[in-house]
Phi, psi and omega in degrees: 000131180246138180286115185268353183265115184277158179297329179293325178291320178296319180298323181285321188258338182210067184296341184287345177301329188262009180304139179255354182204158181281167174303142186299341185280345180287145182284172181292342181278349181291128182266110183271120174240114178299126179302324183299327177296316176301313182301312181302317182289323177294318181292330174298331181264017173088011177275137183246134181288126179254333181199152176215139178206162185223152173264121181077186186242003184289162181281353183236011183291163180295141178217159181229132175237138177245130184241149175234155176230118185298343179281340181274136183289155176290159176247100181064235179260028180230157177259126178290144179226150171259126184253118179257127174242137179203162172206167180235021179227010174085001181290336172204151182273155177296128178207153172233122179229175181269144176219167175231142177240113183278119190296318187292338183235008177053043186235137182267140176243157172244126180279123184291161181293346176292334180267316177213127186299149177293141184282129181286140175232125179291148182270004179214142176070028180287117179223189183297332174297323179293319178297323179299317179293324179292318177303311179300319179291322183296313182298324180295330185271350180298322175305326179292323177292318179300320179299316178299316182294319181298317179301318179295322181291329178279340182276108182271139180250145172283167176299321177298318178296324179297314179301315181295320176299318181293327178293314179292324181293323181294327178290323178298315181293312184253336182101144178307130177087351184243005183291132181285177180274105178227163181268110184291332175295324179290327179295324180262009176281123182296150178261354179211157183307321184287355178249035180271357180290158182263011183283162184292321180302315179291317181297318178299316181290325175301310183292315180302315181295323178290323177291320178289312186271342178076191180102339179296128179270143178203177176247130177287183183299334182269355179093358180283132183282135180212175182238137182292127178283142177287159179265136178247332181286117183292337175293315180292323177296314181296324178296310181294322178302309185291323178293319178290324175299316179298320176299316179298323183295335179289344186258002179255000000 
């Protein structure tokens, strides 16, 4: 596997990755870990950067990097990823969690801590040995992720159950009492031939993709027709991902 994301791309889209010091507002107790140091150690251990993004344009802003390791097996129709989140202004803490990238729709999921605990990262002395331990821990937790996905793939839904999933998912998206007038059947209608199965995993992914990528037409509380905007904020994407996953888990 070869890293296709260039340093120039990272500097343009996530300049905070290259920060050499924390934001001046941070106290002396703050433990600064350069993200570039994390990257170097992950790449030494065979992890390949698959995506990078940042909130805002500041040199200390929150950013997210997703890594893949070719030695780890796929989980169903997805590629497992390690998701690194960091910031240098206190807006988010350093963390490494599990994610899945669904091949057919080029869409990233975040595995909630209910399925696999977030991996702890020490804030001092992080080196290649720490990455090795992290990789081993990651590999051990993949069967738990696989088990959860398998259960969703085995759980067949009736049309009524799909509609109920869409309704509950919409409450997650907009909040109780604020759900707009939308066609729930449209929300669960697949966008590609490969998503015509009636299992829970497929339904979950159809809804998740539409919420993240947007484009779904609906009428707001005032009756005005509008189109759902896609999500760009990775924090918001991770939140909707994990909440939808938790919803799906209640049906298995």
